[in-house]
N, C-alpha and C positions, 0 to 999 in steps of 0.2 A: 341569465342571457348569455353571458361570455364564452362558457364552456361549451354551449349549444351551437355556437357559430363556430368552432374549430373546424368543420368538416371542411368548408370553402376556403380558398385562399385569401378572399377578401375577409372572412372571419377571421382567420389566424392572424392576419395583418392589424386589423382591429384589437385583436386580443393582446398582441404584443404591444402596441400604443398604449392600451389602457393600464398594462401592467408597468411600462415605463413610468407614467403619470405617479401611478403608485407608489414606485419605489423611488422616484424623487422626493415625492412630498414627507411618504414616511421616514425618509433618511434625516429629516431635519425636525419633525413633528411627532413628540411623546403622547399626545392626544389624539391625533389621528391613526398613530400605531396600535393605542389601546382600544379605540372604538372598534378597528378593522379585526385586532384579535377577540374582542367580544362578539363579533360577528360571525366568528369562525372561517376566516379568511383561509386558513389551513386546509380547511377541506377543498375550499375551493381551488387552492392552488395545487393540491394534491391531483383534482379533477382534471386540471389543464395539462398537469404534467404528464399524468396516465395517460390522456389522449395523444398527447404528442409522442411519447414513447413508442404506442401503437402504432402511429401513423410513420414513425420513422422506420421501425422495424426492431429486432433485438441487437443490431450491430450500430445502430445509430449513425448511419453514415451519413445522413443529410438530415439532422434536426432542425427543426425549424427555430426561427428564433424565440419563439415563445418558452423553449427550455431555458434559455438564458435569462429571459425577462423573471421567469419565476425563481429562478435562483436569485438573480438580483433583488427581486423583493424580498424574499427571505433574509438576505444579507443586510437589506434596508433596515429592516425590524431588529434585528441582533444590534448590540453596542458595538460600535466602529472600535477597531483594533489600531492601535498606537505604538511604534517602538518606542523603550526607555533604556537607561544606561542596563538596567537589570534583566532586560528581556522584552516583555510587552504588556500594556494594560488596556482594558476596556475602557470606554467612554462613558464616564462618570453618571452624567445624567439619564442614559438610556438604561445603564447597569442599576441606578435605583429605582426604576420602574420594574423591573424584572426581580429587583429583591422583594420590592412592597407586594408585588402580585406573582410568587413564583411558579403560579398555573399558567401564566403565558411561556414560559420558558419550557414548562412539561411540554405543551400544545406543540410547540416548534420542532423540538428534539423527538417527540414522536412520531410526528408527520414527516420528518425531512432527513433528520441525524442516520438514521439506519440506511438509509437509500444512498449516501453520500458516495459510498465507496464502491459500490455495485455500478451507479451512475458514472463514476469517472473511468472504472474500466470497460464500460459498456460502450464508451464514446472515444470518437477520435476527433472530435473537435476541441482544439487547444483552449477556447475558450470556456466551454463548458469543465473540461478538467480544472483550469486554474481557478475557477468559481467553486468547485467542488474542495479542493483544497483549503482556500481561504475560508469557507464556511465552517470546514471542521475545525479549523484553528478557532475561529470566532465561537465556536459551540464549547470545545475545551474552556477557553477563558471564561465564556459568560458562566460556565458551571463550576467555577474554580469552589464556592460554596456548596456545592450540591454534588458531591462525589457519587452519591447513589444515582444521579441522573446519567453519569457517563458509563457507569457499570451496567445500567439498564439500556443504554442505547447502542453499545457497541460489545462487540463479540472480541474478547483481548488479542485471541489468535489472529483472527482476521485483520484488525487493527495495525497490530505489531507488523505484520507480515506486509500491508499495503504499505507503510511509510517506510518499513526496510527497503521494500524493492523501488520505490520512487527514489529514495537515496541512493540505491546501488547503480540505479540506470542512469542516474543524471539528467534530470528534467531542467524546466528553466531554473534561473537563480532565485525567479519570486517564489515557485513553489519549493526550491530546496532549502530556502529561509524559513517557509512556512511550515514545512516537515521538520525540522530542527525545532523550531521553536514548539510545534507541537508533542515533539518527542520530550523535550523540558518539561512542557506541562505535565505529561503522563508519569514521568519519572518523578517530579515533585510529589504529586498527590496521589499517585497511584502506583507506588514503586514494585509491589506485590500485586499483580504478578507480570508488569511491563519491563522491569529489570532484566530478569532471565529471557523473556522472551524477544528482547531486542538484540540480545547476545546471540541466542541461537538462530534467529532469522538474517542475520547479517546485518542489521542495523548500527551495530557499534563499529563492526568492521567499515561501513561506509561512511560513517562518522570520521573515523580516525583517517582516512583517506580525503575528505574536505579540510580538517584539519590541517592536514600537512600539504594542502595547495594540489591534489590530485582529483580537482572538482569535475564540472560536465564538460568543459570544452566547447567547441563550437556547436555541437548539438545541441548543447542546454541553449546558447545564445540563439540560434535559430528558433527554437521553442518561445524565447523568451520573447522574441520581436512579435511572435504571432498573439501569444499571450496578453501582451502590452493593449491590445486593442479592446480586450474586454471592458474596459471604462469605458470606450467609445460606444459599446454596445448597451450602455444605459446602466452598468454597475455603479455601484456606490462606492466611496472610499473603502469601505471595509471591505467587500467582495473582491475589490483589485488586489487585495494582500498589502501586507502590515508595512510595506517598504515600496510602496508606489510612487511615493513623491523622490524616491533617491535615485542616484543613476545606477548603470551596471555595475561600474567598478565599486560603488558602495554596498551593494548588494553581495558582492563577492566578499568583502572586507567582514559584512554583517554575518555572513553565512560561517565565515571562517571563525571569528569570535564566539558563535552561538555553538560550534562544533567544540571548539574548546571548551566552552564552560562544561557541554554534557560530559566529557571525558574526565575534567579536574573534578568535577562536583559530584558525579556520580557511578564515577568508575575508578578504581584504585590506579590504574595506569593509563596512561595518554596512548601507550602503544598497544592497548588491548585489541586485539582483532578475532575476537569472538571465539576463545577458547572453551567450550561447553565440555562437558564429560562424554557428552555423545559424540561431538567432533573428535575427541582425543581416540574415541573407541573406533572410528571410522578410519581414523587415520592410521590406524593398527591394522584395521581389514584390509585397507590398501597395501600396504608393505606385503602383507601375506598371501595376498592375491597376485602380485607381483613376482613373487619367488617361485623359481622353478618353471622357466617362460615354456618348458616343453610337457614333462610329465606330471600328473596329477598328484598331488603330494598331501600328507595329513593337515598340514597348514590352510592348504584350500579348503577343504571341508570345515575346519574350525572357522574360519574368516566367514564363511557363507553362512554357518550354522550362527555364529554371533549377530550377523546382518540381519537374519529372519527374526531372530529375538529382539533386535533394536527397533524392526519397522513394527512389531507387533505388540511392542510394549504402550503402556498408557501415554507416554509421553513422544512416542515414535521418533522419527527424523525428520529434519526439514530439508528443503531444496537445497537451502544455502550449506548446510553442513554436508550432505551429500555431494555436493560440487566443491566446496572448498578444501575438504579434507583429501580431494584426490581419490576418493572410492568411487566415484562414477566413471571417471577415465580408467583407473584399475579393472573395475567389472567388464567395461568394455574389451580392455587390452585380454582378460582371461577368458572371454567368450569368444574372442576373434585373435588366436595368437597369430604371431607373424609368421609368415610361410617359410621363411629364409630365404637364402640365394638361390636354392633348387638349380636347375637345368636351365631355365630359361623358358621353359614350355607356360603355355596358357593354364594347362590343367594342374590343379592342386597336387601334390604328391600324396600316396596314400598314408604316410604316416601324419600328415597334416589334418586330413580328414579323420582320422582314428581320434586324434589329440582333441577336434572340435567336439567331435562326438561324446567323447568321455567328460569334457570338461561341460556341456551341456547336460548331460545324465545328472551328473553332479550338482549344478546348478537348480535344478529341477527337484530332484529329491531333496536338497537342502531348504529349498526357499518354498516349495509349495505341500512338501509333506509336515504333518503336526504342526499347524499354523499356532501354536503358542497362546490357543485361548481364544483366536479369532476365527478359527476354521481353516479347512485346508484351502489354500491359495490367498488366504488374506493377505500375507506378507507381499505376494507377486503383484495384487492389486494395488498397493501403498506404493511398491516401486515402481511401477508405470506411472502412477500419478504424480508421483515424485518428479519423474524423468520429465513428464511434458509440462510440469508447471513453471 
């Protein structure tokens, strides 16, 4: 009856209220949690979520409160997360239920874990985004003794890129702390492949910035004020994030401590800024592309050929590497060279137009011809995708 009533405003309100009651009760009752899981509550929640997402549209500009209630209900069934001196732990009584009945965690992970990243990126609602990050951390901690569950639920490249982007962009302090703790969890239990992926996607670079005080600033605090209302929307303590009972200043200190711990424990140097071999190769490419600002020379061809080989290689290039190495800006400068002082005319001089044509011709020849096993144009397609990501 609950999903069937989703079509009307009154039905949506009723659904949200029922979910609020379920979230409140399951947060404190292992027996009710077990009963609901035995009755396949996951299928019902997914049905409600799918209906809400369909009504809201792909951009989720105006999701109903049922989306929040579904996420809060899932959070209330997972073990609550609390901070400790060494990181964070899950509530023991609920954790014991999942150890005794591992199929319950399988059901929750299969139904919701893979959707969290997509749901976060599709939403513009800070409440929804905050709950997605908190649930991600809760799933990782609940799966400590089940590494295969994490491997099944998340694509490593997608998850590493997701966490890196949040750490680089400067979200709310609660989200930043949750991302840092999630990074610790993955490095502790899934060092391969996450250690290299965090370097390549810029997470280590961002963590170093947080450790040295270059955090999120005012923008993050504005999001923090918005995200703090998630608890008032019916989320449990676990869904509100691991540091929901602490002030903003404490969260900043906790984030800095977590960042220091990641760098000191899992990476050789706290000044590590993401120096992967691909990043170094791209740095060389950037220097070659900036050489000879007028005439096309052999170094340009070598640089573009190497760039194509990197793009079509199995490991390819990440957006962070392309930007941080300076290769993106160097490529732009190569394709659009400065006109020079000229004679003040608005019309570009003929030699500038010739130089642009020569450079574009060389770019097309090197990037789109002989795609290195990926077919003609494969490198160009990847370059365009990286440029807009």
